[in-house]
C-alpha positions in Angstrom: 11.3 53.8 61.5 11.9 51.5 58.6 8.8 49.4 59.6 6.7 52.5 59.7 7.9 53.6 56.3 7.1 50.2 54.8 3.6 50.3 56.3 3.0 53.8 54.9 4.1 52.6 51.4 1.9 49.6 51.6 -1.1 51.8 52.7 -0.5 54.1 49.7 -0.4 51.1 47.3 -3.7 49.8 48.6 -5.3 53.2 48.4 -4.1 53.8 44.9 -5.5 50.4 43.7 -8.8 50.7 45.5 -12.0 50.8 43.2 -12.8 54.4 44.4 -9.4 55.8 43.5 -9.1 58.2 40.6 -6.7 55.9 38.7 -9.1 53.0 38.6 -12.0 55.3 37.8 -10.4 56.6 34.6 -12.2 54.1 32.5 -15.5 55.6 33.6 -14.3 58.9 32.1 -14.6 57.4 28.6 -17.7 58.2 26.7 -20.4 55.5 26.1 -19.2 54.9 22.5 -15.6 54.1 23.6 -16.8 51.8 26.5 -19.2 49.9 24.2 -16.4 49.4 21.7 -14.2 47.9 24.4 -17.1 45.7 25.6 -17.5 44.4 22.0 -14.1 42.6 22.3 -15.3 40.6 25.3 -16.8 37.1 24.8 -20.6 37.4 25.4 -20.6 34.6 28.0 -19.3 35.0 30.6 -17.1 38.1 30.2 -19.7 40.6 28.8 -22.4 39.1 30.9 -20.3 39.7 34.1 -19.4 43.2 32.9 -23.1 44.0 33.0 -23.2 43.3 36.7 -20.7 46.1 37.6 -23.1 49.1 37.6 -26.2 50.5 35.9 -24.2 52.3 33.2 -22.1 49.2 32.4 -25.3 47.1 32.4 -26.9 49.4 29.8 -23.8 49.4 27.6 -23.0 45.7 27.9 -26.6 44.7 27.1 -27.0 47.3 24.3 -28.6 45.8 21.1 -25.5 47.0 19.2 -23.6 44.2 21.0 -26.2 41.5 21.2 -29.9 40.8 21.0 -31.8 39.0 23.8 -34.7 36.5 23.7 -36.5 36.6 27.0 -40.1 35.6 27.4 -40.2 36.9 31.0 -39.9 40.5 29.9 -43.2 42.3 30.1 -42.3 45.4 28.0 -40.9 44.5 24.6 -40.5 48.1 23.7 -37.0 47.8 25.1 -34.5 47.8 22.2 -32.9 44.5 21.4 -35.3 42.3 23.5 -37.6 39.9 21.8 -40.2 37.3 22.9 -39.1 34.5 20.6 -36.1 33.4 18.6 -37.8 33.9 15.2 -38.3 37.7 15.8 -34.7 38.1 17.1 -33.3 36.3 14.0 -35.4 38.5 11.8 -34.3 41.7 13.4 -30.6 40.7 13.7 -27.9 42.1 11.5 -25.1 39.9 10.0 -22.6 39.1 12.7 -24.9 39.8 15.7 -25.1 37.6 18.8 -28.4 36.5 20.1 -28.6 35.6 23.8 -31.4 33.1 24.6 -32.5 33.4 28.2 -32.3 30.4 30.5 -35.3 28.8 32.1 -38.5 27.6 30.5 -38.7 26.5 26.8 -38.3 28.5 23.6 -40.4 27.2 20.7 -38.8 27.0 17.3 -40.2 25.7 14.0 -38.4 25.8 10.7 -36.6 29.1 11.5 -34.3 29.9 8.6 -31.1 31.7 9.4 -29.7 33.2 6.2 -27.1 35.5 7.8 -24.0 35.0 10.0 -25.2 34.8 13.6 -24.2 33.4 17.0 -26.9 31.9 19.2 -25.9 31.5 22.8 -27.8 30.0 25.8 -27.9 32.2 28.8 -27.6 29.5 31.5 -24.4 28.2 33.1 -25.1 24.8 31.5 -26.6 23.9 28.1 -29.6 22.1 29.7 -30.7 25.3 31.3 -31.7 26.8 28.0 -34.1 24.6 26.0 -35.2 25.2 22.4 -38.1 22.9 21.5 -38.9 21.9 17.9 -42.7 21.7 17.4 -44.1 18.4 16.2 -44.6 18.4 12.5 -41.7 20.7 11.7 -38.8 19.7 9.5 -36.3 21.2 12.0 -36.0 23.7 14.8 -33.3 25.8 13.1 -32.3 25.7 9.4 -28.9 27.2 8.6 -28.1 28.8 5.2 -25.1 30.8 6.4 -22.1 30.6 8.7 -23.4 30.4 12.2 -22.4 29.3 15.7 -24.6 27.6 18.3 -23.3 27.2 21.8 -24.5 26.4 25.4 -28.0 25.3 24.2 -30.2 22.2 24.4 -32.3 21.6 21.2 -35.1 19.0 21.4 -37.1 17.5 18.5 -39.9 15.0 18.7 -40.0 14.3 15.0 -37.8 15.7 12.3 -34.4 17.0 13.1 -32.9 19.5 15.6 -30.6 21.3 13.2 -30.9 21.4 9.4 -27.7 22.4 7.7 -28.1 23.7 4.1 -25.0 25.7 3.5 -22.2 27.7 5.2 -20.0 26.8 8.1 -22.0 25.6 11.1 -20.2 25.5 14.5 -21.9 23.6 17.3 -20.1 23.9 20.7 -21.1 22.6 24.1 -24.7 21.8 23.2 -27.1 18.9 23.8 -29.2 17.6 20.9 -32.1 15.4 21.8 -34.4 13.4 19.5 -37.4 11.1 20.1 -36.2 7.5 20.5 -39.5 5.8 20.3 -41.6 4.8 18.4 -40.7 6.7 15.2 -37.0 7.2 15.7 -36.4 6.5 12.0 -37.9 9.9 11.3 -35.6 11.7 13.7 -32.0 12.8 13.3 -30.3 15.4 15.5 -28.3 16.9 12.7 -29.2 16.7 9.0 -26.9 18.2 6.3 -27.9 18.6 2.7 -24.8 20.7 1.8 -23.4 19.7 -1.5 -26.3 17.5 -2.4 -27.8 19.7 -5.1 -31.2 19.9 -3.4 -30.9 23.6 -2.7 -30.4 26.5 -5.1 -26.8 26.9 -6.1 -26.7 30.6 -5.4 -27.2 29.9 -1.7 -24.4 27.3 -1.5 -20.9 28.1 -0.2 -17.6 26.6 -1.1 -16.8 26.5 2.7 -19.7 24.3 3.7 -18.8 22.4 6.8 -20.0 21.4 10.3 -17.8 21.6 13.3 -19.1 19.9 16.5 -17.3 19.9 19.8 -18.1 18.9 23.4 -21.7 18.1 22.3 -23.9 15.3 23.4 -26.4 13.7 21.0 -29.3 11.6 22.3 -31.9 9.6 20.5 -32.8 9.5 16.8 -32.1 6.9 14.1 -28.6 8.3 13.4 -26.5 11.0 15.0 -26.0 12.7 11.7 -27.8 12.2 8.4 -26.1 13.6 5.3 -27.2 13.5 1.6 -24.2 15.6 0.5 -20.4 15.1 0.8 -20.1 15.7 4.5 -17.9 13.1 6.4 -17.4 12.6 10.1 -14.2 11.7 11.8 -13.2 10.5 15.3 -16.7 10.2 16.8 -16.9 8.7 20.3 -19.9 6.6 21.1 -20.8 5.9 24.8 -23.2 3.0 25.5 -25.8 3.3 28.2 -28.6 0.9 29.1 -31.3 3.0 27.4 -29.5 4.6 24.5 -26.3 5.6 22.8 -24.6 8.9 23.4 -22.5 10.4 20.6 -19.7 12.9 21.5 -17.9 14.9 18.9 -14.5 16.3 19.7 -13.1 17.4 16.4 -14.1 19.3 13.2 -16.3 17.3 10.8 -15.9 18.1 7.1 
């Protein structure tokens, strides 16, 4: 009898914790605004992305343009809110504090895109080399930062010029790959260029908190890993030698 009672209790616990039970379905009784507010606390990758896979309703709310914007060239109908064919249009439409998810696969062209508001740009792939941002030849940079921004899980490539141009604000680069042309004009290429504090930009656009934080990022090619004409200093940089080039890995904040 005791064994049967234990089996019944175990069965009741399994039933009560099953996805179809009323207790677990209570979250779906919340209105869309409440659910979206909850989703806003999740990290875009991978938590909010995985949330979108639960059901059609959660997909709609988790991908809502209020939570993030998407750059996806494969989308045919760009009348869908929050979806853009290129990075420049997404940056222009974004509000301060928005997150822009750049779809993996293929290449996204970028040329001197100025970012003057706090934004977070995230690559949509599992690894940074699955999302490529290409700086067009003849451009000064792919992305130019004049505000506090974060760049993560992306590969940025530049043939000439630089991958990232830091003018002002706090720039956070995490788990990215920055690639520059190594030959023949490598003296014209630098993955990161910072002019913060140099006086070459209008003072009203400068910030007292100008800094660059680089972590778990690989830098390939170029004359120097970082070129600065301001007061930026780097600390604890690891250099890994290979037969063809040097790889720079940054593990700590650089100020």
